C-alpha positions, 0 to 999 in steps of 0.5 A, a space after each residue: 329236211 333230212 335225208 332218209 337213206 341212200 341207194 347206188 344203182 348199178 347195171 347188171 346183165 342178169 338180175 336172177 344171177 345177181 340176186 343169187 349172189 347177193 342173197 345166197 352167197 353174201 347173205 344180204 337181205 333183198 329189201 325191195 323189188 321195184 317194177 321194171 327190173 330193179 332190186 335193192 339190197 340192204 347193206 346195213 347202212 344203205 342200199 345197193 340197187 341193181 337194175 337190168 335195164 335191157 338197153 345194152 348199157 355196159 356193166 361197170 365191173 372188172 379190174 378198173 371198174 366199181 368196187 363195192 365194200 362191206 364193212 365188218 366188225 373185225 378180221 375174224 369176220 372178214 375171214 369167216 365171210 370170205 370162207 363162207 362165200 367161197 364155200 357158196 361158190 363165189 369167185 375169189 379175186 384176192 384173199 384176206 390181207 392187210 392192204 398196202 395202201 389203205 388202213 384196211 384188212 380186206 378180201 375181194 370177190 367178183 360178182 356175176 357182172 365182175 363188180 369187185 366186192 370187198 369185205 373189209 375192216 378199217 384199222 386206223 392207227 391211234 
């Protein structure tokens, strides 16, 4: 047997706001809408799923919450996607810079539920 993909589901407060952010601000493709209030977004190598459960469960955003990373081709793409997201109303968290601990150049945005979204390029030294 072979796995065919993966999905990570995260709770959100407002699915419409989440859809606007991930499609219009970040430019991800809405891959599937499931009955019951769940949506899946294609990240190119898997899917992020967001669900408005309606049972009062907390979101996992904020400073110590979930970080969702999208890998870019190079620094220029990180910078371009950062500028485009800001122009479309994204909330900035940290501008593009070389990370002090990890071998990445990245920036961080906040989605409507406070999830940190990272745009990064991994820069392993050879």
